[in-house]
ChimeraX commands (.cxc) that place a marker at each C-alpha (Angstrom):
marker #1 position 0.00,0.00,0.00 radius 0.5
marker #1 position 1.28,3.46,-0.88 radius 0.5
marker #1 position 2.32,5.45,2.18 radius 0.5
marker #1 position 0.68,8.78,2.98 radius 0.5
marker #1 position 2.30,11.74,4.68 radius 0.5
marker #1 position 0.82,13.47,7.71 radius 0.5
marker #1 position -0.88,16.26,5.76 radius 0.5
marker #1 position -2.69,13.75,3.57 radius 0.5
marker #1 position -3.83,11.71,6.56 radius 0.5
marker #1 position -5.07,14.85,8.36 radius 0.5
marker #1 position -7.11,15.82,5.33 radius 0.5
marker #1 position -9.19,12.66,5.74 radius 0.5
marker #1 position -10.49,13.87,9.09 radius 0.5
marker #1 position -11.34,17.49,8.41 radius 0.5
marker #1 position -14.58,18.85,9.85 radius 0.5
marker #1 position -17.56,17.69,7.85 radius 0.5
marker #1 position -15.72,14.82,6.12 radius 0.5
marker #1 position -16.49,11.16,6.73 radius 0.5
marker #1 position -13.34,9.00,6.40 radius 0.5
marker #1 position -13.70,5.90,4.28 radius 0.5
marker #1 position -12.62,2.37,5.19 radius 0.5
marker #1 position -9.64,2.75,2.86 radius 0.5
marker #1 position -8.58,5.98,4.57 radius 0.5
marker #1 position -8.83,4.35,8.00 radius 0.5
marker #1 position -6.67,1.50,6.69 radius 0.5
marker #1 position -4.06,3.99,5.48 radius 0.5
marker #1 position -4.04,5.64,8.91 radius 0.5
marker #1 position -3.59,2.29,10.68 radius 0.5
marker #1 position -0.81,1.23,8.34 radius 0.5
marker #1 position 1.02,4.50,8.97 radius 0.5
marker #1 position 1.38,3.66,12.67 radius 0.5
marker #1 position 4.04,1.08,13.75 radius 0.5
marker #1 position 2.57,-2.11,15.16 radius 0.5
marker #1 position 4.58,-3.50,18.08 radius 0.5
marker #1 position 3.54,-7.11,17.45 radius 0.5
marker #1 position 4.19,-7.06,13.71 radius 0.5
marker #1 position 6.92,-4.46,13.34 radius 0.5
marker #1 position 8.79,-4.47,16.63 radius 0.5
marker #1 position 9.51,-1.24,18.41 radius 0.5
marker #1 position 12.11,1.49,18.81 radius 0.5
marker #1 position 11.92,3.42,22.09 radius 0.5
marker #1 position 13.97,6.36,23.28 radius 0.5
marker #1 position 15.00,5.71,26.89 radius 0.5
marker #1 position 17.26,7.49,29.36 radius 0.5
marker #1 position 20.13,5.27,28.16 radius 0.5
marker #1 position 19.43,5.98,24.47 radius 0.5
marker #1 position 17.43,4.29,21.73 radius 0.5
marker #1 position 16.20,0.77,22.48 radius 0.5
marker #1 position 15.21,-1.59,19.66 radius 0.5
marker #1 position 12.92,-4.62,20.07 radius 0.5
marker #1 position 12.17,-7.29,17.45 radius 0.5
marker #1 position 8.67,-8.22,16.41 radius 0.5
marker #1 position 7.10,-11.19,18.19 radius 0.5
marker #1 position 9.00,-14.35,17.34 radius 0.5
marker #1 position 11.28,-12.47,14.97 radius 0.5
marker #1 position 14.98,-11.65,14.81 radius 0.5
marker #1 position 16.59,-8.40,15.87 radius 0.5
marker #1 position 17.96,-6.88,12.64 radius 0.5
marker #1 position 18.70,-3.29,11.68 radius 0.5
marker #1 position 19.17,-2.62,7.98 radius 0.5
marker #1 position 20.83,0.41,6.39 radius 0.5
marker #1 position 19.69,1.53,2.93 radius 0.5
marker #1 position 20.93,4.11,0.42 radius 0.5
marker #1 position 17.36,5.09,-0.43 radius 0.5
marker #1 position 13.77,4.02,0.19 radius 0.5
marker #1 position 12.91,0.89,-1.75 radius 0.5
marker #1 position 16.57,-0.02,-2.25 radius 0.5
marker #1 position 18.06,-3.23,-0.77 radius 0.5
marker #1 position 20.06,-2.98,2.44 radius 0.5
marker #1 position 23.78,-2.30,2.00 radius 0.5
marker #1 position 24.60,-3.11,5.64 radius 0.5
marker #1 position 22.78,-5.15,8.27 radius 0.5
marker #1 position 23.31,-5.30,12.03 radius 0.5
marker #1 position 21.90,-8.44,13.62 radius 0.5
marker #1 position 21.86,-10.17,17.00 radius 0.5
marker #1 position 23.15,-13.75,16.84 radius 0.5
marker #1 position 21.64,-16.67,18.82 radius 0.5
marker #1 position 24.48,-16.42,21.37 radius 0.5
marker #1 position 23.77,-12.68,21.98 radius 0.5
marker #1 position 26.58,-11.57,19.70 radius 0.5
marker #1 position 26.45,-8.75,17.15 radius 0.5
marker #1 position 26.99,-9.53,13.46 radius 0.5
marker #1 position 27.66,-7.09,10.62 radius 0.5
marker #1 position 26.61,-8.28,7.14 radius 0.5
marker #1 position 27.34,-6.66,3.78 radius 0.5
marker #1 position 24.87,-6.15,0.93 radius 0.5
marker #1 position 25.28,-9.74,-0.29 radius 0.5
marker #1 position 24.39,-11.16,3.14 radius 0.5
marker #1 position 27.94,-12.20,4.03 radius 0.5
marker #1 position 28.88,-11.81,7.70 radius 0.5
marker #1 position 32.13,-9.83,7.88 radius 0.5
marker #1 position 32.43,-9.28,11.62 radius 0.5
marker #1 position 31.02,-10.80,14.81 radius 0.5
marker #1 position 31.36,-9.38,18.31 radius 0.5
marker #1 position 31.02,-11.96,21.09 radius 0.5
marker #1 position 29.88,-11.43,24.69 radius 0.5
marker #1 position 33.09,-13.09,25.94 radius 0.5
marker #1 position 35.10,-10.23,24.33 radius 0.5
marker #1 position 36.15,-12.28,21.31 radius 0.5
marker #1 position 36.04,-10.71,17.85 radius 0.5
marker #1 position 35.55,-12.97,14.82 radius 0.5
marker #1 position 36.82,-11.25,11.67 radius 0.5
marker #1 position 35.78,-12.87,8.39 radius 0.5
marker #1 position 37.36,-10.30,6.08 radius 0.5
marker #1 position 40.83,-9.12,5.14 radius 0.5
marker #1 position 42.41,-6.05,6.76 radius 0.5
marker #1 position 43.84,-3.37,4.48 radius 0.5
marker #1 position 46.14,-0.68,5.80 radius 0.5
marker #1 position 45.43,2.79,4.48 radius 0.5
marker #1 position 48.31,4.15,2.41 radius 0.5
marker #1 position 50.15,7.02,3.98 radius 0.5
marker #1 position 49.04,6.07,7.49 radius 0.5
marker #1 position 51.36,6.27,10.43 radius 0.5
marker #1 position 53.44,3.19,11.07 radius 0.5
marker #1 position 52.95,1.58,14.48 radius 0.5
marker #1 position 55.63,2.60,16.92 radius 0.5
marker #1 position 57.76,-0.09,18.48 radius 0.5
marker #1 position 57.58,-0.62,22.20 radius 0.5
marker #1 position 61.14,0.23,23.34 radius 0.5
marker #1 position 60.80,-2.09,26.34 radius 0.5
marker #1 position 60.46,-5.12,24.06 radius 0.5
marker #1 position 63.43,-4.36,21.81 radius 0.5
marker #1 position 67.05,-4.39,22.90 radius 0.5
marker #1 position 70.40,-3.82,21.20 radius 0.5
marker #1 position 73.44,-5.70,22.50 radius 0.5
marker #1 position 77.08,-5.21,21.56 radius 0.5
marker #1 position 78.81,-8.19,19.92 radius 0.5
marker #1 position 81.57,-8.34,22.55 radius 0.5
marker #1 position 81.08,-11.92,23.85 radius 0.5
marker #1 position 79.85,-10.55,27.19 radius 0.5
marker #1 position 76.66,-11.83,28.76 radius 0.5
marker #1 position 73.83,-9.26,28.81 radius 0.5
marker #1 position 70.62,-9.57,30.83 radius 0.5
marker #1 position 67.39,-9.71,28.84 radius 0.5
marker #1 position 64.80,-10.78,31.44 radius 0.5
marker #1 position 65.01,-10.91,35.23 radius 0.5
marker #1 position 62.57,-13.05,37.24 radius 0.5
marker #1 position 62.32,-12.67,41.01 radius 0.5
marker #1 position 59.26,-14.85,41.66 radius 0.5
marker #1 position 60.28,-18.09,39.93 radius 0.5
marker #1 position 59.76,-20.09,43.15 radius 0.5
marker #1 position 56.02,-19.47,42.91 radius 0.5
marker #1 position 55.44,-18.90,39.17 radius 0.5
marker #1 position 56.45,-20.33,35.81 radius 0.5
marker #1 position 57.36,-18.26,32.75 radius 0.5
marker #1 position 57.75,-18.93,29.03 radius 0.5
marker #1 position 59.28,-16.39,26.64 radius 0.5
marker #1 position 59.86,-16.24,22.92 radius 0.5
marker #1 position 63.10,-14.64,21.75 radius 0.5
marker #1 position 63.73,-13.27,18.25 radius 0.5
marker #1 position 67.34,-12.15,17.80 radius 0.5
marker #1 position 69.36,-11.02,14.79 radius 0.5
marker #1 position 73.14,-10.87,14.70 radius 0.5
marker #1 position 74.26,-8.28,12.15 radius 0.5
marker #1 position 77.76,-7.23,11.15 radius 0.5
marker #1 position 77.50,-4.67,8.37 radius 0.5
marker #1 position 81.26,-4.62,7.73 radius 0.5
marker #1 position 81.34,-8.36,7.07 radius 0.5
marker #1 position 77.90,-8.52,5.45 radius 0.5
marker #1 position 76.74,-11.05,8.05 radius 0.5
marker #1 position 73.11,-11.37,9.19 radius 0.5
marker #1 position 71.93,-14.36,11.24 radius 0.5
marker #1 position 68.48,-14.97,12.71 radius 0.5
marker #1 position 67.90,-16.92,15.92 radius 0.5
marker #1 position 64.48,-17.98,17.20 radius 0.5
marker #1 position 64.25,-19.44,20.67 radius 0.5
marker #1 position 61.86,-20.32,23.48 radius 0.5
marker #1 position 63.12,-19.64,27.00 radius 0.5
marker #1 position 61.37,-21.68,29.70 radius 0.5
marker #1 position 61.60,-21.08,33.44 radius 0.5
marker #1 position 59.41,-23.50,35.42 radius 0.5
marker #1 position 61.07,-22.83,38.77 radius 0.5
marker #1 position 64.52,-22.16,40.23 radius 0.5
marker #1 position 65.77,-25.58,39.07 radius 0.5
marker #1 position 63.99,-26.44,35.81 radius 0.5
marker #1 position 65.09,-23.83,33.28 radius 0.5
marker #1 position 66.17,-24.28,29.67 radius 0.5
marker #1 position 66.26,-22.71,26.20 radius 0.5
marker #1 position 64.92,-24.44,23.08 radius 0.5
marker #1 position 66.09,-23.30,19.64 radius 0.5
marker #1 position 66.84,-24.68,16.16 radius 0.5
marker #1 position 70.18,-22.91,16.59 radius 0.5
marker #1 position 71.10,-25.00,19.63 radius 0.5
marker #1 position 72.97,-28.25,18.86 radius 0.5
marker #1 position 74.73,-30.96,20.83 radius 0.5
marker #1 position 78.05,-29.29,20.06 radius 0.5
marker #1 position 76.93,-25.71,20.82 radius 0.5
marker #1 position 75.13,-22.79,19.19 radius 0.5
marker #1 position 75.10,-21.61,15.58 radius 0.5
marker #1 position 73.93,-18.21,14.38 radius 0.5
marker #1 position 76.62,-16.19,16.23 radius 0.5
marker #1 position 74.34,-15.96,19.33 radius 0.5
marker #1 position 74.02,-17.86,22.62 radius 0.5
marker #1 position 71.27,-17.78,25.25 radius 0.5
marker #1 position 71.20,-19.14,28.80 radius 0.5
marker #1 position 69.49,-18.95,32.19 radius 0.5
marker #1 position 71.49,-17.92,35.27 radius 0.5
marker #1 position 70.07,-18.47,38.77 radius 0.5
marker #1 position 71.11,-16.78,42.00 radius 0.5
marker #1 position 68.89,-17.82,44.90 radius 0.5
marker #1 position 65.29,-16.92,44.03 radius 0.5
marker #1 position 66.42,-14.76,41.11 radius 0.5
marker #1 position 66.70,-16.07,37.54 radius 0.5
marker #1 position 68.04,-14.09,34.58 radius 0.5
marker #1 position 67.82,-14.81,30.86 radius 0.5
marker #1 position 71.07,-13.74,29.20 radius 0.5
marker #1 position 72.38,-13.35,25.65 radius 0.5
marker #1 position 75.81,-12.83,24.09 radius 0.5
marker #1 position 77.59,-13.10,20.75 radius 0.5
marker #1 position 79.87,-16.06,20.06 radius 0.5
marker #1 position 82.60,-13.81,18.67 radius 0.5
marker #1 position 83.99,-10.37,19.38 radius 0.5
marker #1 position 83.26,-7.79,16.69 radius 0.5
marker #1 position 83.40,-4.01,16.97 radius 0.5
marker #1 position 81.00,-3.62,14.05 radius 0.5
marker #1 position 78.63,-6.40,15.14 radius 0.5
marker #1 position 75.32,-5.92,16.95 radius 0.5
marker #1 position 72.59,-8.15,18.34 radius 0.5
marker #1 position 69.05,-6.88,17.89 radius 0.5
marker #1 position 66.51,-8.83,19.90 radius 0.5
marker #1 position 62.95,-8.83,21.14 radius 0.5
marker #1 position 61.65,-10.85,24.09 radius 0.5
marker #1 position 57.91,-11.50,24.47 radius 0.5
marker #1 position 56.23,-13.28,27.37 radius 0.5
marker #1 position 54.03,-16.12,26.10 radius 0.5
marker #1 position 52.90,-17.64,29.38 radius 0.5
marker #1 position 52.90,-16.98,33.11 radius 0.5
marker #1 position 51.27,-19.06,35.80 radius 0.5
marker link #1:1,2 radius 0.2
marker link #1:2,3 radius 0.2
marker link #1:3,4 radius 0.2
marker link #1:4,5 radius 0.2
marker link #1:5,6 radius 0.2
marker link #1:6,7 radius 0.2
marker link #1:7,8 radius 0.2
marker link #1:8,9 radius 0.2
marker link #1:9,10 radius 0.2
marker link #1:10,11 radius 0.2
marker link #1:11,12 radius 0.2
marker link #1:12,13 radius 0.2
marker link #1:13,14 radius 0.2
marker link #1:14,15 radius 0.2
marker link #1:15,16 radius 0.2
marker link #1:16,17 radius 0.2
marker link #1:17,18 radius 0.2
marker link #1:18,19 radius 0.2
marker link #1:19,20 radius 0.2
marker link #1:20,21 radius 0.2
marker link #1:21,22 radius 0.2
marker link #1:22,23 radius 0.2
marker link #1:23,24 radius 0.2
marker link #1:24,25 radius 0.2
marker link #1:25,26 radius 0.2
marker link #1:26,27 radius 0.2
marker link #1:27,28 radius 0.2
marker link #1:28,29 radius 0.2
marker link #1:29,30 radius 0.2
marker link #1:30,31 radius 0.2
marker link #1:31,32 radius 0.2
marker link #1:32,33 radius 0.2
marker link #1:33,34 radius 0.2
marker link #1:34,35 radius 0.2
marker link #1:35,36 radius 0.2
marker link #1:36,37 radius 0.2
marker link #1:37,38 radius 0.2
marker link #1:38,39 radius 0.2
marker link #1:39,40 radius 0.2
marker link #1:40,41 radius 0.2
marker link #1:41,42 radius 0.2
marker link #1:42,43 radius 0.2
marker link #1:43,44 radius 0.2
marker link #1:44,45 radius 0.2
marker link #1:45,46 radius 0.2
marker link #1:46,47 radius 0.2
marker link #1:47,48 radius 0.2
marker link #1:48,49 radius 0.2
marker link #1:49,50 radius 0.2
marker link #1:50,51 radius 0.2
marker link #1:51,52 radius 0.2
marker link #1:52,53 radius 0.2
marker link #1:53,54 radius 0.2
marker link #1:54,55 radius 0.2
marker link #1:55,56 radius 0.2
marker link #1:56,57 radius 0.2
marker link #1:57,58 radius 0.2
marker link #1:58,59 radius 0.2
marker link #1:59,60 radius 0.2
marker link #1:60,61 radius 0.2
marker link #1:61,62 radius 0.2
marker link #1:62,63 radius 0.2
marker link #1:63,64 radius 0.2
marker link #1:64,65 radius 0.2
marker link #1:65,66 radius 0.2
marker link #1:66,67 radius 0.2
marker link #1:67,68 radius 0.2
marker link #1:68,69 radius 0.2
marker link #1:69,70 radius 0.2
marker link #1:70,71 radius 0.2
marker link #1:71,72 radius 0.2
marker link #1:72,73 radius 0.2
marker link #1:73,74 radius 0.2
marker link #1:74,75 radius 0.2
marker link #1:75,76 radius 0.2
marker link #1:76,77 radius 0.2
marker link #1:77,78 radius 0.2
marker link #1:78,79 radius 0.2
marker link #1:79,80 radius 0.2
marker link #1:80,81 radius 0.2
marker link #1:81,82 radius 0.2
marker link #1:82,83 radius 0.2
marker link #1:83,84 radius 0.2
marker link #1:84,85 radius 0.2
marker link #1:85,86 radius 0.2
marker link #1:86,87 radius 0.2
marker link #1:87,88 radius 0.2
marker link #1:88,89 radius 0.2
marker link #1:89,90 radius 0.2
marker link #1:90,91 radius 0.2
marker link #1:91,92 radius 0.2
marker link #1:92,93 radius 0.2
marker link #1:93,94 radius 0.2
marker link #1:94,95 radius 0.2
marker link #1:95,96 radius 0.2
marker link #1:96,97 radius 0.2
marker link #1:97,98 radius 0.2
marker link #1:98,99 radius 0.2
marker link #1:99,100 radius 0.2
marker link #1:100,101 radius 0.2
marker link #1:101,102 radius 0.2
marker link #1:102,103 radius 0.2
marker link #1:103,104 radius 0.2
marker link #1:104,105 radius 0.2
marker link #1:105,106 radius 0.2
marker link #1:106,107 radius 0.2
marker link #1:107,108 radius 0.2
marker link #1:108,109 radius 0.2
marker link #1:109,110 radius 0.2
marker link #1:110,111 radius 0.2
marker link #1:111,112 radius 0.2
marker link #1:112,113 radius 0.2
marker link #1:113,114 radius 0.2
marker link #1:114,115 radius 0.2
marker link #1:115,116 radius 0.2
marker link #1:116,117 radius 0.2
marker link #1:117,118 radius 0.2
marker link #1:118,119 radius 0.2
marker link #1:119,120 radius 0.2
marker link #1:120,121 radius 0.2
marker link #1:121,122 radius 0.2
marker link #1:122,123 radius 0.2
marker link #1:123,124 radius 0.2
marker link #1:124,125 radius 0.2
marker link #1:125,126 radius 0.2
marker link #1:126,127 radius 0.2
marker link #1:127,128 radius 0.2
marker link #1:128,129 radius 0.2
marker link #1:129,130 radius 0.2
marker link #1:130,131 radius 0.2
marker link #1:131,132 radius 0.2
marker link #1:132,133 radius 0.2
marker link #1:133,134 radius 0.2
marker link #1:134,135 radius 0.2
marker link #1:135,136 radius 0.2
marker link #1:136,137 radius 0.2
marker link #1:137,138 radius 0.2
marker link #1:138,139 radius 0.2
marker link #1:139,140 radius 0.2
marker link #1:140,141 radius 0.2
marker link #1:141,142 radius 0.2
marker link #1:142,143 radius 0.2
marker link #1:143,144 radius 0.2
marker link #1:144,145 radius 0.2
marker link #1:145,146 radius 0.2
marker link #1:146,147 radius 0.2
marker link #1:147,148 radius 0.2
marker link #1:148,149 radius 0.2
marker link #1:149,150 radius 0.2
marker link #1:150,151 radius 0.2
marker link #1:151,152 radius 0.2
marker link #1:152,153 radius 0.2
marker link #1:153,154 radius 0.2
marker link #1:154,155 radius 0.2
marker link #1:155,156 radius 0.2
marker link #1:156,157 radius 0.2
marker link #1:157,158 radius 0.2
marker link #1:158,159 radius 0.2
marker link #1:159,160 radius 0.2
marker link #1:160,161 radius 0.2
marker link #1:161,162 radius 0.2
marker link #1:162,163 radius 0.2
marker link #1:163,164 radius 0.2
marker link #1:164,165 radius 0.2
marker link #1:165,166 radius 0.2
marker link #1:166,167 radius 0.2
marker link #1:167,168 radius 0.2
marker link #1:168,169 radius 0.2
marker link #1:169,170 radius 0.2
marker link #1:170,171 radius 0.2
marker link #1:171,172 radius 0.2
marker link #1:172,173 radius 0.2
marker link #1:173,174 radius 0.2
marker link #1:174,175 radius 0.2
marker link #1:175,176 radius 0.2
marker link #1:176,177 radius 0.2
marker link #1:177,178 radius 0.2
marker link #1:178,179 radius 0.2
marker link #1:179,180 radius 0.2
marker link #1:180,181 radius 0.2
marker link #1:181,182 radius 0.2
marker link #1:182,183 radius 0.2
marker link #1:183,184 radius 0.2
marker link #1:184,185 radius 0.2
marker link #1:185,186 radius 0.2
marker link #1:186,187 radius 0.2
marker link #1:187,188 radius 0.2
marker link #1:188,189 radius 0.2
marker link #1:189,190 radius 0.2
marker link #1:190,191 radius 0.2
marker link #1:191,192 radius 0.2
marker link #1:192,193 radius 0.2
marker link #1:193,194 radius 0.2
marker link #1:194,195 radius 0.2
marker link #1:195,196 radius 0.2
marker link #1:196,197 radius 0.2
marker link #1:197,198 radius 0.2
marker link #1:198,199 radius 0.2
marker link #1:199,200 radius 0.2
marker link #1:200,201 radius 0.2
marker link #1:201,202 radius 0.2
marker link #1:202,203 radius 0.2
marker link #1:203,204 radius 0.2
marker link #1:204,205 radius 0.2
marker link #1:205,206 radius 0.2
marker link #1:206,207 radius 0.2
marker link #1:207,208 radius 0.2
marker link #1:208,209 radius 0.2
marker link #1:209,210 radius 0.2
marker link #1:210,211 radius 0.2
marker link #1:211,212 radius 0.2
marker link #1:212,213 radius 0.2
marker link #1:213,214 radius 0.2
marker link #1:214,215 radius 0.2
marker link #1:215,216 radius 0.2
marker link #1:216,217 radius 0.2
marker link #1:217,218 radius 0.2
marker link #1:218,219 radius 0.2
marker link #1:219,220 radius 0.2
marker link #1:220,221 radius 0.2
marker link #1:221,222 radius 0.2
marker link #1:222,223 radius 0.2
marker link #1:223,224 radius 0.2
marker link #1:224,225 radius 0.2
marker link #1:225,226 radius 0.2
marker link #1:226,227 radius 0.2
marker link #1:227,228 radius 0.2
view
């Protein structure tokens, strides 16, 4: 049925006129029906939307009246929020347990600012064969820690660049070790060594180069994977 604006509807009920059944029907259809159409209510907390009886809670966004929806917001059965595109594909879901399910690719805008590195996670160590502390743990009697280490040995004068990936595990003051593809039965390759050193209740993860080079540097990042 064609919709009527307010002025047209008011004209049906001017003094002396008798509205027809059709005009009453147009008036009724112009008013939202809570059972059939759901309801939108403005509350103190903002707008509240309710689905029609037995229906789903969906909000559609259109470019113009009569055009198909280009975006749809919908509640999922587990009380999540889904965002669908114009073809009905779900691109994003927000979960009540704070999880986000992304079903689309992420594209970085050209010319945007590059993310800044956290200086606490990155360290530079001289290639002087001296042990340097990376991580210090003072509660290893009561907690366990697991770290991932990414380290690069670079000597620009010699054109040398070696990558070392390692997992440093500290279960307690006794059980501590480092796992790495660079660690062999005969020693370490990659120009880098890692170890745990314990002094009482204090444990320290250390790194050093396997050779002395004035032009060499070790660039490393340590990230905590687990703590319990």
